[in-house]
N, C-alpha and C positions, 0 to 999 in steps of 0.2 A: 530575610536571608539574601546572601549574594550567591546566585546560582549561575553556573556556566554550563550551557548545553553545547556539545560538540557533535557534529556530523560532518563527514569528509566533504560532501558536496551538497550544498543547499540549492539544488536545481529542481524547479517544479516539474520538469519532464521526467524526473526519476520517481514520481508517483507518491503513494500514500505516506511513506515514511517521512519524506521531506515535509509534507503537509502537517503530519503529526508533530514534528519538531517545532515548526512555525507556530502552531496552535498552542503548544505547551508554553513556549516562550511568551507569547502575547498574553495568555490567560494568567500565567504566574505573575507577570509584570503588573497586570491589572489588579492583583491582590496585594500590591505594595512591595513585592520583592524586586531586588536589583538583578535583572536578568541580562546575561550576555550570550548572544548567538555567535559561536566560534566555528569557522569553516574555512575550507580552502577554495570555495567557489560560492559567492553570495549572490549569484544572478537571480535567485528566487526570493531574495530578501526585500521586503517593502522599503521604498526609498526613505521613509520616515525614520527607519532604524539606522540609516547610514548618516543621518545628520547629527552634528554635535548637540547634545541636550543633556549636559551633566547633572542638571537638577530635576529632570523629568524621568523618574523611574517608572512611570506608567507605560513607557515605550521601551522595549528591549534595546540593548546596545548591540551593534554589529561589529565584530572584529574579524578581519580577513588575514589568514596566514598562508604560507606558501608550501605547496607539495611538490616534490621533485621525483622524477623517475629517470635515472641515467640511461637505461636501456631504451626507453620510449624516446628520449631526446636524441639518442644516436640514430634513430630511424627518421629523424627530421620532423618529429611531431611534437606538439605542445600538450601540456596537461589539460587544456581546454578540450582536446579531442578524446581524452580518456573516458571510457564508459564502464570500466570494471576494476576491481581490486587486483593488484599484482604484488608479488613478493618484493619487488624492487621500488615500490613507492614509499617514500619517507618524508616527514616534515624536515625542512632545512634547519640548520643549526640556529640561524637567526630567528626562525619561527618558533622553535622550541624555547629559545630564551624569552621571547615575547609571551608565549603561553605560560611559562613558569611564573613570570611577573604577574600575570593575570590570576593564576591559581593561588598565589601567595595571599591574596586578599579575599579569596572565595571561601564560602562555607561548604559548598558541595559541587562536584563535577558530575554531569550526567552525559554519558557517551551513548551513541546510537549505532548499532550494527556490531558485527563480530569479526569480519575478516580483513578489515583495513588495518595495516600495521600502525598507522598514525594514531588510531584509537588506543593502542597499547603503549605507544610512546607517551601518550598523555596520562593514562592510568598509572604507569610506572612513575611518572613525574609527580602525580598527585600523591601516590603512596609514600614517596620519599619526603614530600613536604608535609605529610600528615593530614592531607585533605581527603575526606571520604568521597567515594564516588559510587554512582549507580550505573549499571549497564542495562540497556534495552536491546535484546537480540533481534526484535522485530521479525520473529518467525524463522530466523536463520539457523536455529537449532531444531526446527521441526523435522520429522522423519524424512519427508520428501526432500527437503532442502539438503539434509545431510547425506542423502543418497546420491546427490549430484556432485561429482568430483570428490567422492568420499575420502579417498586416500589423502589428498591435499588438505582437506579440512581436518581430518583426524590428526595429521602431522602438525598442522597449525595449532590445534588445541594442545597437543603434547608439548610443543616447543614454546608457544607464546601465549595463546589466549586463555588456556585453563587457569593459569596463574592470575590473570586479571579477574576472572570470574570468582575464584576462591577468595580474593582479597577485597572484593566489592562489598560495600555496605548493603546493597540490595541488588537482586537481579529481577528486573521488571518485565513480566510477561503480561500480555494484553487480554488473555483468556485462560481459563483453567485447562483447556485442551492444549494450549501452547506450553504451559508449565509442565503438564504431564509428559509431554514429549521431550522437553528440554532438560529436565532435571537429571537425566541419565548422564549428561555430559559434564555436570559439576557435582559429582558424588560427595566431595569433601566440603561443599558449601550448602549442606542441608539447612533448611530453615531460612535461607536468604532469598528464596524465590517468593515474589509477591505478585498478585494478580490485580492489575488496575487497568480498566478499559482505556482506550485512547479517547481524547476529547472529541466531541461531535457537537457542533454549534447548530442547534435546531432553530435558532431565531431566524436564520436566513431562509428557512423553508416555510415560515408562517404566511408569507405573501408570495405566491408563486406567479411567474409571468404568463403561464398558460401555454398550450401547445402551438399556437399559431406562429409565434416567433421562429421556432425551429422549422415549421412547415414552409414558411415563406423564405427562409434562409437557404435551406438545402434543396437543390434540384432533385434529390432522390425521391422527395415526396410528390413530385409533379407527374410521375408516371405510375401506372398501376394503382389507380385510386382505390380500388377495392381490396388491395392487398393489406393484410395485417402486418404490423411492424414489430420486428424483433431487434432489440438493441444490445450490442456489446460495447462497453465503454471501459477501456483500461489500456495498458500497454499491449501492443501487438507482440506478444512474446510466446515462445513455445509452451511455457508452463501454464499459460492462461487458458488453454483449451480452445483456441480459435479454430484450429483445423477440425476437431470433432463437431464444432458448431456449424462450420461451412458444410461438412458432410451431412449433418442432420438436416440442414436447409435443402440440400440436394435430394435427400430421401423424401422430404415432404413434397418437393416439387414433382418427383417421380410418382408419388401417390396422389397427385392432383390436389394438393393442399399447399400451393405456393405461398411464400411469405416474402416480405421485403426485409432483407438483412442489412442492418447498419452497423458498421465497424468503426468506432470512434476511438482515437488514441494514437500516440506516436509509435512508430515501428521500432522494435528493439530486438536485434540490430536493424539498421535502416533497410538492408536488403531483404528482410523477412517479408515485408509487404509485397514485394514482387512475387515471392513464392506463393503467398496467399491468393494474390490475383490470378496467378496461373492455375492454382487449384480450383478456384471458382469457375474459371473459363473451361477447364477440362471437364468439370462436372455439369457444365451447361447452365450455370446460374449467375454468370457474370453480369447479366442485364438487371438482375434484382439484388445484387450484392454491391454495396456502396461503401467506399472508404472515405471517411469524413475528416481524418486528421485529428489533431488535438482540439478539444472543445472545452471552453471554460466559462465561468460566470453565469449570468442569467440565461445565456443561450444553452448551457449544459442542462440547467434545470428544465428549460422548455423542451429539450430533446428527450429527457426522461418522460415528460408528460405526453409527448407525441408518440411514444412507443406503447404497444399493447402489453409487452412483457420484456423484462430485462434478463439476459442470460450471461452468466459468468461461469463456464465449466472448468474452473481452475484446478490444477493439481495441488497448488499450495497458495494460501493467502493468509497472512497473519491476522488481519482485522477486517479488511474489505470495506473501506470507506464507500466505494461506489454502490455496494449493496444497501447500506444505510441511506445513502442519497436517493437511490431509486425508490425505496420504501417511503421515505419522507416526501417524495414527489407523487406518491400514490400509484406507483407502477409495480405490479407483482414481480417477484424475483424467482429465477431458477438457478441454483448453484449446486455445489458438491460438498462432500465432507472434507474436502481439502481446505476449507475455510475454518479457521480456528474457532470462530463464534457460531459455527453451524447449529449447535444445540439451541442457542438463543434465537437464531433466525427461524429454526424449525417451530419454535413455540410462538412466533410472532403472528401467525395466521396469514402472513403475506408472502411466504416463501415456500418453495418446494426444494427439498434437498435430494439430489441424485446420488444413488449408491448402486452402481451396476452390480448385478448378481454374479458377474464373472463371465468370461468368454465361453461360448459353446465350441464344439468341435469345428475346426476350420475357421474360427474367428479369433480376434484379439480383444484385449481389454478396451482398446480405443473403439473397436467396433461396438462393444457392449454399451459404452458411454454414448456413442453416436445414436444407437437405437433408442436408448432411454431418453436422450434429449429430444429426439423427434417426437416420441410419444408424449412427453410432458408438455412440449410446446404446443402440440396439437390439442391436448386436453385443455390447456388454458385458453388458447386463442379461439377455439371453437365454442367456448362457453362464456358468453358475455356476463351472465349472472355471477359465475364464479370469479371472473376477473374483477367485477365490481366489489364483490365481497372481500377478496384478497386485497384490493386497493385500499378499502376503508380500514381493514384490520391492520395492514402493514403500516399505513401512515400513522395511525393512532399509536401503535407500538413504538415506532421509530421516534416519535415526538416525545415519548416519555421514558424510553429505555435508559438513556444516559443522563444522569443528574450531574450537571457540570461542576457544581460546588463540591459535591461529595467526592468526585474524582480528583479535584484539585487538593482537597484535604488529604486524600490518600497519598498523593504524590509528596506532599509536604511531610507526611509521617514517614514515608520511605527515606526521605532526605535526612531526617533527624533521628531515626531509630538507632539504638546502639547495636553494634555488631554482635 
């Protein structure tokens, strides 16, 4: 098959969705398909994809097209500075002409995300050309996501995106919990929702670097040698629950159970890190709270191994690659029901799923989450035998949970099924 994957920005700093697209492209190409990665920013694309190799279909082809935002440009900024979808972002006429030429020879288009106008420019073009397409919302139709800027999103659905959903060959959700939440937004496309997990390459976890690489790289490990280490690794974003985690660390410190809190990942928006640093200082734990920035490759695996527990108290997470990575590295996980694969994680033996019972009088939901995080972190870090048991069970589960070939076959079926 000739498969075109489109995502507006292929930038690694944008997290798991970008990684998912890159993995799909590479894995489908390895099965003999002619795969094109189409985007308006290819900074995260491997260099090998950018080289001319017309006879080598084992490597995806990279095609870069242009996105324009007149309002953004009037403010003297370039599209390289853009970090979110806006109603004034559109593919240029020349880019649409190039995309249409590409689609004319494609068997299927796979678009990723919901709110980018360029996605719907391409699905409309594919529909007019008679080319089937698949949409992956990547959690953007989850209840929590739809509650953020709800009016604008519902208006977008009404005017633009619902039509794309209803005319799709398939709507790809990564977990049953995601489909259960999303299907209310495409009532006229019943039967088009398919559940296919994202690809997860377990091979890279078969031989791990060990914790010493991280311990020798990050100065955070050089102080407080007796402190147990709690790791957060994801974008520093409001929805990820970093603030309740910092407050939980402060509560543990006040109860004389101090921990070393490591926060790894880029700040989104950039100024949010300053807010988090101020919060840690105000709560008196700035000396044991460390901001590591973005960590990748073997150093990231080593960082998981150097942690006693990994915590992601997210409000919404479509798939949560970092949770699988942590388990594959043998590090127990604490997360929330905001992750669409929480039932699977709950059954793994290596994860604890937080579900606060609700605020009491004089407290908030955030307070309830903070209290539960502090309790669960204490329960795990204070019990070495439990940590070891969770480590073994979680790693075994992660290494067998996702059968790569079965997932690829399911994707191929979604591409070829009749509407």
